[in-house]
C-alpha positions in Angstrom: -40.3 -55.1 -109.7 -38.6 -52.0 -111.0 -35.3 -50.9 -109.6 -35.2 -47.9 -107.2 -34.0 -44.7 -108.6 -30.7 -43.3 -107.3 -32.5 -40.5 -105.5 -34.9 -42.9 -103.7 -32.0 -45.2 -102.7 -30.0 -42.3 -101.3 -33.1 -41.2 -99.3 -33.4 -44.7 -97.8 -29.7 -45.0 -97.0 -29.1 -41.5 -95.5 -31.0 -40.2 -92.5 -33.1 -37.1 -92.7 -31.6 -33.8 -91.4 -33.9 -34.0 -88.3 -32.7 -37.6 -87.6 -29.1 -36.6 -88.1 -29.4 -33.8 -85.7 -30.8 -36.1 -83.0 -27.9 -38.5 -83.2 -25.7 -38.8 -80.1 -22.5 -36.8 -80.2 -19.4 -38.6 -81.5 -17.0 -39.2 -78.7 -13.4 -38.0 -78.1 -11.1 -39.2 -75.3 -11.7 -37.8 -71.8 -8.0 -36.8 -71.6 -8.4 -34.7 -74.7 -11.4 -32.8 -73.7 -10.3 -32.2 -70.1 -6.8 -31.2 -71.2 -8.1 -28.7 -73.7 -10.4 -27.1 -71.0 -7.5 -26.9 -68.6 -5.3 -25.2 -71.2 -8.1 -22.8 -72.0 -8.6 -21.9 -68.4 -4.9 -21.3 -67.9 -4.8 -19.1 -71.1 -7.8 -17.1 -69.9 -6.4 -16.4 -66.4 -2.9 -16.0 -67.7 -4.0 -13.4 -70.2 -5.0 -11.2 -67.2 -1.5 -11.1 -65.8 0.8 -10.8 -68.8 0.9 -7.1 -68.3 3.3 -5.5 -65.9 1.4 -2.9 -64.0 1.5 -1.2 -60.6 -2.2 -0.4 -60.7 -5.1 -2.5 -59.3 -7.7 -4.3 -61.3 -10.1 -1.4 -61.4 -7.6 1.1 -62.9 -8.6 2.1 -66.5 -5.3 1.1 -68.0 -5.4 -2.3 -66.3 -8.9 -2.9 -67.6 -8.1 -1.8 -71.2 -5.1 -4.1 -71.3 -7.1 -7.0 -70.0 -9.8 -6.3 -72.6 -7.1 -6.7 -75.3 -5.6 -9.9 -73.9 -8.9 -11.8 -73.2 -10.0 -10.8 -76.7 -7.0 -12.6 -78.1 -8.0 -15.7 -76.0 -11.5 -15.5 -77.5 -9.9 -15.8 -80.9 -7.7 -18.7 -79.9 -10.4 -20.7 -78.0 -12.5 -21.8 -81.0 -9.3 -23.3 -82.5 -9.3 -25.9 -79.8 -12.9 -26.9 -80.6 -12.1 -27.1 -84.3 -8.9 -29.2 -84.0 -9.9 -31.5 -81.1 -13.5 -32.2 -81.9 -14.5 -35.4 -83.6 -14.2 -35.1 -87.4 -17.5 -36.8 -87.7 -19.2 -34.1 -85.6 -17.5 -31.3 -87.6 -18.7 -32.9 -90.9 -22.2 -33.3 -89.5 -22.9 -29.9 -87.9 -22.0 -26.3 -88.7 -19.1 -25.2 -86.6 -20.8 -22.1 -85.3 -23.7 -24.2 -84.1 -21.3 -26.1 -81.9 -20.3 -22.8 -80.3 -24.0 -21.9 -79.6 -24.5 -19.5 -82.5 -27.6 -20.3 -84.5 -30.9 -18.8 -85.6 -33.4 -21.5 -84.5 -34.8 -20.7 -81.1 -32.8 -17.5 -80.8 -35.6 -15.3 -79.4 -36.6 -17.9 -77.0 -33.0 -18.2 -75.7 -32.9 -14.4 -75.3 -36.1 -14.0 -73.4 -37.0 -17.2 -71.4 -33.8 -17.8 -69.5 -33.5 -14.1 -68.6 -37.1 -14.1 -67.3 -36.4 -17.3 -65.4 -33.4 -15.6 -63.7 -35.5 -12.5 -62.9 -37.9 -14.9 -61.1 -35.0 -16.2 -59.0 -34.2 -12.6 -58.0 -37.7 -11.5 -57.1 -36.7 -10.8 -53.5 -33.7 -8.6 -54.3 -35.6 -6.8 -57.0 -38.3 -5.9 -54.6 -35.8 -4.6 -52.1 -34.2 -2.5 -54.8 -37.6 -1.1 -55.7 -38.0 0.1 -52.2 -34.7 1.9 -52.4 -35.9 3.6 -55.7 -32.9 2.3 -57.5 -35.2 0.8 -60.2 -36.2 4.3 -61.3 -32.7 5.1 -62.5 -33.2 2.4 -65.3 -35.6 4.8 -67.0 -33.1 7.7 -66.9 -31.1 8.3 -70.1 -28.3 9.8 -68.0 -28.0 6.6 -66.1 -27.3 4.5 -69.2 -25.1 7.2 -70.7 -23.0 7.2 -67.5 -23.0 3.4 -67.4 -21.6 2.9 -70.9 -19.0 5.6 -70.3 -17.8 3.8 -67.2 -15.1 1.2 -68.2 -15.7 -0.7 -64.9 -19.5 -1.0 -65.8 -18.6 -2.2 -69.3 -16.2 -4.8 -67.8 -18.7 -6.1 -65.3 -21.8 -6.1 -67.6 -20.4 -6.8 -71.1 -16.8 -7.9 -71.4 -16.5 -10.2 -68.4 -19.8 -12.1 -69.2 -19.0 -12.1 -72.9 -15.5 -13.4 -72.7 -16.2 -15.9 -69.8 -19.3 -17.4 -71.4 -17.6 -17.7 -74.8 -14.5 -19.4 -73.4 -15.9 -21.4 -70.5 -19.3 -22.3 -72.1 -19.2 -21.9 -75.9 -15.7 -23.5 -76.3 -15.4 -25.8 -73.3 -18.9 -27.4 -73.3 -18.7 -28.7 -76.9 -15.5 -30.6 -76.0 -16.6 -31.9 -72.6 -20.0 -33.0 -74.1 -18.1 -35.2 -76.5 -16.6 -37.1 -73.6 -19.4 -37.0 -71.0 -23.2 -37.2 -70.8 -24.9 -33.8 -70.6 -25.6 -33.9 -66.9 -22.0 -34.8 -66.1 -20.7 -32.0 -68.4 -22.9 -29.5 -66.6 -21.1 -30.3 -63.4 -17.6 -30.6 -64.8 -17.0 -27.4 -66.8 -18.0 -25.1 -63.9 -15.1 -26.4 -61.9 -12.7 -24.8 -64.4 -14.8 -21.7 -64.1 -14.7 -21.6 -60.3 -10.9 -22.4 -60.1 -10.2 -19.7 -62.7 -11.6 -17.1 -60.2 -9.1 -18.1 -57.5 -6.6 -15.7 -59.0 -8.4 -13.0 -57.1 -6.6 -14.3 -54.0 -3.3 -13.1 -55.3 -4.8 -9.7 -56.1 -6.0 -9.4 -52.5 -2.7 -10.4 -51.1 -1.0 -7.7 -53.2 -3.3 -5.2 -51.7 -2.2 -6.2 -48.2 -5.1 -8.4 -47.2 -4.2 -11.1 -44.7 -3.7 -14.6 -46.1 -6.4 -16.2 -44.0 -8.9 -13.5 -45.0 -7.9 -13.7 -48.7 -8.3 -17.5 -48.6 -11.7 -17.3 -47.0 -12.9 -14.8 -49.5 -11.4 -16.9 -52.3 -13.2 -20.0 -51.1 -16.5 -18.2 -50.9 -16.0 -16.8 -54.4 -15.1 -20.3 -55.7 -18.3 -21.7 -54.3 -20.7 -19.1 -55.7 -19.0 -18.8 -59.1 -19.1 -22.6 -59.4 -22.7 -22.7 -58.5 -23.4 -20.0 -61.1 -21.3 -22.0 -63.5 -23.6 -25.0 -63.0 -26.6 -22.9 -64.0 -24.8 -21.3 -66.9 -23.6 -24.6 -68.3 -27.1 -26.1 -67.9 -28.6 -23.2 -69.9 -26.0 -23.7 -72.7 -26.6 -27.4 -72.9 -30.4 -27.2 -72.7 -30.9 -24.2 -75.1 -27.9 -24.8 -77.4 -27.4 -21.0 -77.4 -24.5 -19.1 -75.9 -26.6 -15.9 -75.7 -28.7 -17.4 -72.9 -25.9 -17.8 -70.4 -24.3 -14.5 -71.5 -27.4 -12.4 -70.8 -28.0 -14.3 -67.5 -24.4 -13.7 -66.5 -24.7 -10.0 -67.2 -27.9 -9.8 -65.2 -26.4 -11.7 -62.2 -23.3 -9.4 -62.3 -25.6 -6.4 -62.1 -27.7 -7.8 -59.2 -24.8 -9.2 -57.2 -25.3 -11.3 -54.2 -28.4 -10.6 -52.2 -27.8 -7.8 -49.6 -29.3 -9.2 -46.4 -28.3 -6.1 -44.5 -30.4 -4.0 -46.8 -33.2 -6.5 -46.4 -33.3 -6.1 -42.6 -33.2 -2.3 -42.8 -36.7 -2.4 -44.4 -39.7 -1.8 -42.2 -41.5 -4.9 -40.8 -44.1 -5.4 -43.5 -41.8 -4.7 -46.4 -39.3 -7.1 -44.8 -42.0 -9.8 -44.6 -43.0 -9.2 -48.2 -39.4 -9.3 -49.3 -38.7 -12.6 -47.4 -41.8 -14.1 -49.0 -40.7 -13.0 -52.4 -37.2 -14.5 -51.8 -38.8 -17.9 -51.0 -41.4 -17.7 -53.8 -38.7 -16.7 -56.3 -36.4 -19.5 -55.3 -39.1 -22.2 -55.2 -40.6 -20.9 -58.4 -37.3 -21.0 -60.1 -36.7 -24.6 -59.1 -40.1 -25.7 -60.3 -40.1 -23.7 -63.6 -36.4 -24.5 -64.5 -37.0 -27.8 -66.3 -40.0 -26.5 -68.1 -38.5 -23.2 -69.2 -35.3 -24.9 -70.4 -37.0 -27.7 -72.4 -34.7 -28.2 -75.4 -37.8 -28.5 -77.7 -38.6 -24.9 -77.0 -35.2 -23.9 -78.5 -35.2 -26.6 -81.2 -32.0 -28.0 -79.6 -31.3 -31.6 -80.4 -27.6 -31.3 -80.5 -26.4 -31.2 -76.8 -29.2 -32.6 -74.7 -30.0 -36.1 -76.0 -30.7 -37.9 -72.7 
């Protein structure tokens, strides 16, 4: 029997690229991943308050300074992923792929999760249509005014971009090296929710009573954490950071459902809106596992369960 060539032997000994990509993630200590995420959360929130200012959060000078400081945190955050990830993982996968930046499945990640979230908001979208607010989206002046408003840019671009990059693209790769994907989806949003408690201090500085500020802060913690679950789930399932970013921007635009606006509709429109609320929510739950199937996005890195 003739000896195998070196190329044939290497092919037998080394797994194919597809097999390598489906391997489970190398593990790092829980204390390492959790500590890194805690530090990143502190850095992100701390960067908002390093500036001495007498203005509130919506003043242009405050917003511009915070843009600058959170941008610095965005530059620092990937360093944690690089230095504290498993060397085996860094040798096996491109670094930007760990952060959710890749070409495979990109268009699916742009369109499908966004459409899925629109389904969830069917009721509020219908109510907005009755108020004719949807027509403004086809008005060039609306978009010109939006992009010239620094508050709009903060809410729709900078906040979703910086938060998803730090709390998803940089935290999830670390947590996923210590926990199974399902557990990671429920862990990282806690950092995201707690990070929003800093608004309590802002309300107190504006003269809001402590009990009221705490109640609002608790409510904000709950809904930001719930959104964090969804966002982390999208990142882990799609392997793309663009998916949670676009969904985050859309949710910021829609805001929480305005029930008062709902009840101000006439009877039949109110009934239709309520039906769409229910259909949208139930449909979202049913379609969620199908629309986020990792195979659609060619994602075998983060969801090997």
